[in-house]
C-alpha positions in Angstrom: 214.7 20.5 79.0 218.2 20.8 77.7 217.8 22.9 74.6 220.1 22.2 71.6 219.6 24.7 68.9 219.7 24.1 65.1 219.6 27.3 63.1 217.7 26.7 59.8 218.2 29.1 56.8 216.8 28.5 53.3 218.5 30.6 50.7 217.8 31.4 47.1 220.4 33.4 45.1 221.4 35.6 48.1 225.1 34.9 49.0 225.8 38.4 50.3 222.8 38.1 52.7 224.1 34.8 54.0 227.5 36.5 54.7 225.8 39.2 56.8 223.7 36.6 58.7 226.6 34.3 59.4 228.7 37.3 60.6 226.0 38.2 63.1 226.0 34.6 64.3 229.7 34.8 64.9 229.1 37.7 67.3 226.5 35.9 69.4 227.0 36.1 73.2 225.5 32.6 73.4 228.1 30.2 74.7 226.5 26.8 74.2 227.1 24.8 71.0 224.7 25.2 68.2 224.6 24.1 64.5 223.6 26.0 61.4 222.0 24.3 58.4 221.8 26.2 55.2 219.7 24.8 52.4 220.4 26.2 48.9 217.0 26.0 47.3 218.0 25.6 43.6 220.1 28.8 43.5 222.1 29.7 40.5 224.2 32.0 42.7 225.7 29.7 45.2 226.5 30.6 48.8 229.0 27.8 49.2 232.1 29.9 48.9 230.7 32.4 51.4 230.0 29.6 53.9 233.6 28.4 53.6 234.7 31.8 55.0 233.1 30.9 58.4 235.1 27.8 59.4 234.6 28.8 63.1 230.9 28.1 62.8 229.3 24.6 62.8 227.6 24.8 59.4 226.1 22.1 57.3 225.4 23.0 53.7 222.9 21.3 51.4 222.0 22.0 47.8 218.7 20.8 46.3 216.3 21.6 43.5 213.9 24.6 44.0 210.9 23.5 45.9 210.2 26.7 47.9 211.2 28.0 51.3 208.8 25.9 53.4 209.9 22.6 51.9 213.6 23.7 52.3 213.0 24.4 56.0 211.5 20.9 56.3 214.4 19.4 54.5 216.8 21.0 56.9 214.8 20.1 60.0 214.7 16.5 59.0 218.5 16.5 59.0 219.1 18.6 62.0 220.7 17.2 65.2 219.2 19.7 67.6 216.0 19.4 69.5 214.8 23.0 68.9 214.9 24.7 65.5 215.5 28.4 65.0 214.2 29.4 61.6 215.5 32.5 59.9 215.3 34.2 56.5 218.6 34.9 54.8 217.9 38.7 54.8 218.0 38.9 58.6 220.8 40.2 60.8 220.9 39.2 64.5 221.6 41.3 67.5 224.4 39.8 69.7 222.0 38.6 72.4 219.6 36.9 70.0 220.2 33.3 70.9 220.9 34.0 74.5 217.5 35.7 74.8 215.7 32.7 73.3 217.6 30.3 75.6 216.8 32.3 78.8 213.2 32.8 77.9 212.5 29.2 76.9 214.2 27.8 79.9 211.9 29.8 82.2 208.8 29.8 80.1 208.9 26.9 77.6 206.7 26.7 74.5 207.0 24.3 71.5 207.0 27.2 69.1 207.5 31.0 69.2 208.0 34.0 67.1 210.1 37.1 67.4 209.6 40.6 66.0 211.5 42.4 63.3 213.1 45.8 63.5 215.0 48.3 61.3 218.6 48.9 62.0 220.1 52.4 61.9 222.0 51.6 58.7 218.9 50.5 56.8 217.9 52.6 53.8 215.0 55.1 54.1 212.9 52.8 51.9 213.7 49.8 54.2 212.8 51.8 57.3 209.5 53.0 55.7 208.4 49.5 54.8 209.4 48.2 58.2 207.3 50.9 59.7 204.3 50.1 57.5 204.6 46.4 58.3 205.1 46.7 62.1 203.4 49.9 63.4 200.5 49.8 65.8 198.8 52.4 63.5 199.0 50.2 60.4 198.9 46.4 61.2 198.0 46.8 64.9 201.4 45.7 65.8 200.5 42.0 65.2 204.1 41.2 64.3 205.4 42.0 67.7 202.8 43.5 70.0 203.4 42.5 73.6 199.6 42.2 74.2 199.7 39.3 71.6 202.4 37.5 73.5 200.3 34.3 74.0 199.0 32.3 71.1 201.3 34.4 68.9 201.3 33.6 65.2 205.0 33.5 64.2 206.4 34.5 60.9 209.0 32.3 59.3 211.6 35.0 58.9 212.1 34.7 62.7 210.5 31.7 64.5 211.4 28.6 66.6 209.8 25.2 66.7 210.7 22.1 68.8 211.6 18.9 67.1 208.6 17.2 68.7 206.2 19.8 67.2 207.8 19.6 63.8 207.6 15.9 63.7 204.0 15.7 64.8 202.8 18.5 62.4 204.9 17.5 59.4 206.2 21.0 59.1 205.5 23.6 56.5 203.0 23.1 53.6 203.5 23.9 49.9 201.7 27.3 49.9 203.9 30.5 49.8 203.4 32.9 51.3 201.1 31.7 54.0 203.1 28.6 55.0 203.9 30.0 58.4 200.3 30.9 59.6 199.1 27.6 58.2 201.7 25.8 60.3 200.8 27.8 63.4 197.1 27.0 63.1 197.9 23.3 62.6 200.2 23.3 65.7 197.5 25.0 67.8 195.0 22.3 66.6 197.5 19.7 67.8 197.6 21.2 71.3 200.9 23.0 71.0 201.3 26.5 72.6 203.0 29.5 71.0 204.4 32.8 72.4 206.0 36.0 71.4 209.6 36.4 72.6 209.9 40.2 72.2 213.6 40.2 73.1 214.4 37.8 70.2 214.1 40.4 67.5 216.0 40.5 64.2 217.0 43.2 61.8 215.0 42.3 58.8 216.6 43.9 55.7 213.9 43.1 53.2 215.4 42.9 49.7 212.7 45.3 48.6 211.6 47.9 46.1 208.2 49.5 45.7 207.1 47.0 43.1 208.4 44.0 45.1 206.6 45.4 48.2 203.3 45.7 46.4 203.6 42.2 45.0 204.4 40.9 48.4 201.5 42.4 50.2 199.2 41.5 47.3 200.2 37.8 47.8 199.5 38.2 51.5 196.0 39.3 50.5 195.4 36.5 48.1 196.6 33.9 50.6 194.5 34.8 53.7 191.1 33.7 52.3 192.7 30.4 51.3 193.9 29.9 54.8 190.5 30.9 56.2 188.9 28.3 53.8 191.3 25.6 55.2 190.8 26.8 58.8 187.4 28.4 59.1 187.8 29.0 62.9 190.5 31.6 62.2 188.3 34.0 60.3 188.4 37.6 61.7 186.7 40.8 60.8 190.1 42.5 61.0 191.2 40.7 57.8 188.7 43.0 56.0 190.1 46.3 57.3 192.5 47.0 54.4 189.8 46.2 51.9 187.3 48.5 53.7 189.9 51.2 54.0 190.7 51.0 50.2 187.0 51.1 49.4 186.5 54.0 51.8 189.4 55.9 50.2 187.9 55.5 46.7 184.4 56.6 47.9 186.0 59.6 49.6 187.5 60.8 46.4 184.2 60.2 44.5 182.3 62.2 47.2 184.8 65.0 47.0 183.8 65.5 43.3 180.3 66.3 44.6 181.6 68.8 47.2 181.5 66.4 50.1 184.9 66.6 51.6 184.6 65.4 55.2 185.5 61.7 54.5 188.6 62.8 52.5 189.6 65.1 55.4 189.5 62.1 57.7 191.7 60.1 55.4 194.1 63.0 55.1 194.2 63.3 58.9 195.1 59.6 59.2 198.0 59.9 56.8 199.2 63.1 58.6 199.3 61.0 61.8 201.3 58.4 60.0 203.7 61.0 58.7 204.2 62.5 62.1 204.5 59.2 64.0 207.0 57.7 61.5 209.0 60.9 61.3 209.3 61.0 65.1 210.0 57.2 65.4 212.6 57.2 62.6 213.9 60.7 63.2 213.6 61.4 59.5 211.0 63.4 57.6 212.0 61.5 54.4 211.2 58.2 56.1 207.9 59.8 57.3 206.8 60.7 53.7 207.9 57.3 52.4 205.9 55.6 55.2 202.7 57.3 54.0 203.2 55.8 50.5 204.2 52.4 52.0 201.0 52.3 54.0 198.9 53.3 51.0 200.5 50.5 48.9 200.1 48.0 51.7 196.4 48.6 52.3 195.6 48.8 48.6 197.7 45.8 47.6 196.4 43.6 50.4 192.9 44.9 50.4 192.1 44.5 46.7 193.8 41.1 46.6 191.9 39.9 49.7 188.6 40.9 48.1 189.5 39.2 44.8 190.6 36.0 46.5 187.5 35.9 48.8 185.1 36.2 45.9 187.0 33.6 43.9 187.4 31.0 46.8 184.4 31.6 49.0 181.7 32.5 46.5 182.8 31.2 43.2 184.2 28.0 44.8 187.3 28.0 42.7 190.2 25.6 43.5 192.9 27.8 45.0 195.7 25.7 43.4 194.2 26.2 39.9 193.1 29.8 40.4 196.3 31.0 42.0 199.0 28.5 41.0 201.8 31.0 41.6 201.1 30.7 45.4 201.9 27.0 45.5 205.1 24.9 45.0 204.8 21.4 43.7 
């Protein structure tokens, strides 16, 4: 198959991020032609003047009303001229060999959709590095965002994924839920018979426009969404989805037991966080990032775990309509 790439980027009020992403696309070692489609999703801070700085790139720019990132990606793919779409978030920066790695891998081992991991660049802030560790470490998420053992039937995330034109057209693309539009699409593609994979070499530097409050709100939304997706796709239910909830409950019980002189459960929790501290410090070569990682992991587990339990009770047991119960998770 002769691959022709269309790079799809939805953006909302992030012109400086677009500049960094486009600069990294200028530096690609990939020598074949490719197009870039940027969809401004109802922004009040336009990226148009930034895009005009990159006349050497084949960029098509669209502006439309705000309908969410999933719908904006669909809008771009419907207008793309390529036969394989590379979907990126605007807060990603690409290594020079990014597109070449994808081309080489798909040429030798084709699949109709794929995902790539994210990483923290050396110039990221300590907060960004800590959150990246929390979201990607084998000790926290099990490395599900880029673990080589999960290379087949990999569930891509829309900050860094690819999908063939054929798979997009047959599936109809992303749904209206956000977050959660990417696992929903992956499940529907699997049901249609399409295969996915992890391309570990196709990683991006994911800058994450983030603060502690934004991070907590983000992981809380992830927790709310997962039971909705399980209700839509019951075959995807996994016991591992409960782990953050069980950990948070165990942490609470450990503190309660310590009030009665029973310290062993709390010691186990402390040991786990000491391991996180040491591993992150070693991996990031920074004690500061190590300590921030401990807090990031705690926020991630608590935010996701509590929200997951709340959503499960509401959707599964109280039989609430997700769109009415959690309207902020859906675009119209």
